[in-house]
N, C-alpha and C positions, 0 to 999 in steps of 0.2 A: 736100574739094572735089566727090567723088563724093556725098554727102550732099546737098550744097548744090543740084547739079547735078541730082537726081532730086527735090529740093524744087521747083526751079524749073520743072523738065517738069511736074511734077504741076499744072495749073491749080486744082485744090480745095482746094490746100495753099499755093499760092503767093501773096505778099502783096507788091504793087509797089509802087516809088515813089511813083506816082502814089497808090495808096490813102493811103501814107503822106504825103503834102502834102495832100491831100484831107483827112485826118485830124486833121492838125495847124491847119489852116485851119478847120475845124469847131468843134474843140477851142478857139480863140483866140473864135471867134464865141459860143459857148456858156457859157465863161468870163466874159466881159463883161457877156452878160446874168444871170450866176448860177445857170447850167444845167451840166449835163454831157453829154458826148458821147462814146460808144465806139465805136471804128473798127468799117468794117463785119466784118471778120472775127469781131471779139469778139461783136458782134451773133449772128453766124450760131453761133457756139460754143456763145452761152448758147441759141438756137433747139433745136439738137441735144441740150443736155443736157437740156431740158425735154421733149423728145418722148420720151426714154431713159428718162426718170424712172419710168414706171411698169412698166418692165421689171427696174431695177436692185432690188438690195433696199432696201427702205424705212429711210430714216434721218429720224426724226422733226428736222423744222425747224420750230423756237417761233418764233412770230410775236413781236415785242416787245410788242404787247399784252400776250399771254399770260405774258411774261416779267415785266413789270411786276405781274400779276395775282398771280402766283407769289412774287415779291417782297414782296408786299405781304401775302400772307397768311402768310408766314413771319415778317414783322416781327411781327403779330398774335400770332402762338402763343409767339413768343419774348418774352423779359423785355424790358420795353419800355425803351428807351435815351434819356434825356433829350435834348430837342432845344432847349429854349430857355438862353439865356445862365444862367440863374438856375438851373436843372436842373444845367447842368453843373457850375456850382460848387459845388453841395450834394453832388455825389457824393465831390468832394476833401475834404469838410470833415472836420472831426476834432473829437468822437468820429466815427464814421462813422454814416450815417442808419441807422435798423432797416428789415431787408428785411420785416418784417410791419407790421402796422398799430399807430397809436399804441393801440388798444384791443384792445389782444392780453393774452391773460392770462399772468402773471408764473410760472413755475414757482419757490417758492423753494428747493427742493432744489437744483436746476440753478442758480440765481442764487447761493446761498450756493457752490457748488463752483465756480465759477467765479469768485467773489470770491477766495476762499482761494488758487486757484493763481495768479490774477493778484498778489495781495499776497506770495506766497508767492515768484514769480519776482522781483518787485521786492526784497524781503529778501536772496534769494540774491546778487541784485547789487550790492546796496550792502554786504554782507559780502566779497565780491570786492574792491569798489573799496577799503576799507580796510586788506584783509590785502595788495593789488598796492602800494598806497599805503605801508605798512610797510616790505614788503619792499624798495621801491626807495629808500626813503631810509636804512633801517636804524636809525632812532632809537627806534622802539616807541612813537613818540607818537598814531600813529593808531589804534595798538590800545588806548592807555587813552582816546581819544575815542569807538572803538567801544563800549568796555566801558560808557561813561558814558550813554549812547545806547540799550543795547541789542542794538546787533548784535555778533557774537562776544560775547556775555555770560561773564563766569566762572562765573555761577549757571545753573541749568538754568532757572529761570523768573526773570524781568525784571519788576520792581515801580517803576515811574516815580514818582520822588519829587518832581523838579524840572519845572514847566511848562515853561521855557526848553529843558530837555532835550528832552521830548516835542515841541515847536515843530521843534525841529533834527530830531528824528527823522521827522517829518512831511514836513519840510523836504529831506530826503534822499529819502523816496518820492516827492517831488513831481518832484525831479532825474531821477529812472529814468523817471517816467512821461512829462514832457515829451522825454528822450531817445526813449523808446518812439514817440512820436507824431510826432518829427520824422524817424525812419527809415523809419515807415511812409509819409510824406507824399514825402520824396524817392524812396522806391523805386516807388513809386506813377507817378513823374514820368519814369523810367526811368535812374536814375543807377545808378551801381555800388557796390561795396562802400565804397570810398575817400568817395563823394559823400555815400551815407546816414549813414557816420560822422561825418563833418563836419557835416551838418546837422543830425543828431541832437543834436552836441555844442552846436552853436551854439544850438539852439533850448532845450537844458538850462541854459546859464549865462550866455547873452548878458543876460538881464534884469539881473541882479544885478550883472554886469560894468559894465553902461552906466551902474546908478545910482552904483556903487561911484566911477567916473571922475569924474562929475558932480558928486560929492559930496567929492573928494577923498581919500578912503578907500583910500589906497594902502599897500600891495601889494592885489592882489584880492582874493577869496576862495580862487578856487580856485588859486591860488599860495600864499598860507599854508597851504592846506588841500589836498593834492594827490587827497585820495579823491574829490573832486567828479567832478573829470577822470575817474579810473580808473571810478568808478561809470558817468558818462556815456559812456563809451567800449564798457563791457562791456555796458551795457543797450542800443546801438545794435548791437553786434556778433552777441547774442542775438535781438534782434529779426529782424534782416536773415536768418538763417538759420531761425529756429524758426517765425515768426509765418505764412509762407506753408504751413507744412505744417497749420496750424489749417486746419479747414474751413470752406468759406462760409456754410453755414448756421448753422455757430456764428457765426463773425465778424459775420453780421448779425442773430442772435439778439434778442430782445428784453430777452434777461438781461445779454448781452454789451453792448449798448447802454447798460441802466441803471449795470452795474458802470462802463463807461468813463466815463459823465456823473459818476455819484456821486464816485468816485476824483478824477476832474479839479477838480470844485467843492472838494473838502476840501484838495487840493493849492492850489488858486487862491486860498484863502482864507488858508492857510497864507503865501503869498508876498505876500500884501497885508498880513498884519501884520509880515513881515519889511522890507518895503519902508517901510511908514510908522514903523516903530518905527526904524530907520535915521535917516531924516530928524529924527524927535523928539529922539534922542539927540543930536544934533549942534546942537541949539538952534532947528530951522528951523520955520515956521508951518504953518499948515493946509492952504494951497494947496501948498506944497513936499511935505508930506508924502503929498498925496493924488497928485502927479504921480509921487514915486518908489515908491509902491505900484503905480501903472499902470506906469511901465517894469519893476519887478522881475517883474510877473506877465505882461506882454503883449509886451514886446520880443524875446523870444526867440519868439515866433509871429510878428512880424512878421518877422523877418530870416528865420526859415524858407520866408514864403511869398515874400520877395524872390528867394531863392535856389532858390525850384521854380517861380519866375516864374507865379504864381498869386494871383488877387485877396487883398488882405492881409484876412483873416478879421474881424479887428475893425472894419474901416472899410466895410463893407456890409450891408446888411440883408438879405440872402438867406437868411441864417440869424439865430437867436435871439439877444436880449442876452446879451453876455461882459464887454466892458469896461464898459458900465454896472454890471454888479453889483458888480466890480472898484471903480469909485467909490462906489458906495454902502457897502462894507464898510471901507473906506479913510475915508470921513465918518464913519463909526461910531468907526473906533479913534481918530481925532484928537478927536473929539467929548467921548468917554470921557475921553480923556488931559487934556483941558481943564477939563471938568466934575468928573468925578472923581479928582483927582491920587493920592487915597491908595485907590484901588481894585487890590485883587490884582492880579498878574499874570493870573492865571487866569482872571479875570472880563474883562478886559482883552485875552484871546487867544482865549476861548472866544466871546465875544460877536461880532465882525468874522467871524469864518471861520463861526459860523452864519447870519450875514445873508447875507454871501456864496454861502453853499451853499443856504438858501432860496430867493435871488433866480436862482440858476443852475437849481431844481427847477422854479419857476414859471415860468421862460422857455422852458424845453422843452417844457414839460407843455403849456402853453397857447401856445406859438408867437410869444412876446412878441417885438415888434420895435422898432426906432426908424422914426420917418417919414424916406421918401427926398424929395429935393428935387423939387419938383411938376413942374417944366418942365425934360423931360430932353433936349430941343434948343432950346437959348435962342436960337441965332442959327441956327434953321432950317435945319440941315444945312449952312451956309456954314464952310468952313474957317478958323479966327481963328487959329489957334495951330500948331505942329509940335507931333507927338505921336511919342515915339520907338517 
């Protein structure tokens, strides 16, 4: 009460009810006109602060324009952040885009080192998958299958004699690489360990699962051979903990870009052969064989992109050709099977794989893309349907 009485007695600090009523009425008028109104005492206080400013310690007050200029300069000096939708999509693509230019020289020693380390990591994951599957079932059949493929071999040097064994060996490598790619995509979308492992697992085994369900080939392969599941899980967990430790400069180097693209192209070709051969073995024709190869090779990536709420990679032209290369290799496989039924397994396997790999190399080296729909706004911006 005493403090309130002193404030009321001092005319310089008093703020009467009349001032409040005047301030309220003027504030309403200014609000109706879209402007602002400050009470008399507030204007007086700001005037005192302005008069006292030269005598106080100077505290730099940066104008808005200066802040904008500084922000623009910082953005110009920092690495460029893509702003267009196509550029934002390209950041989340797999394999990741190189940080260097396309014409940057490739150091052979560094390329071979990265290739050896990457292949070695996939091989270790495959061996762990077979060992875990054998230990969980207790039958020992997984170890026999692993020895036939060269994983956990009984001899120091493995010499492949059966082309189908080599194809399955590459198929296991592709499973590990697909799980690796799915885990990185899920991690870039902010998922935790469980989400990354599930997305990596879906990316690795969904293609063959969908194909077998459509063909009525049950039980699916990862139930009959649980080492596929174990391999995908081990690869996803290892990627989740070890890939962030790799330096950003190495991840975006030209050598890493080529390693990831080349291994992905070879695995893609092997999946094409597996899918088309599954349809051919059940007596289906040309079109069904191409569709089965397409499902086997790309359905895992489609479900990965759906789970990660990002544009489906094979359905957009922001990136180079991918599904088209699959269709080309599947057509080559089915054409060889019909035109040269007596051809050896090695020829019928290596030719489609080589065509897919060559098509992928040409697509990323020359940035080949399919044409897009010309009229991007056919209804002149008017909504004609509900979009989720």
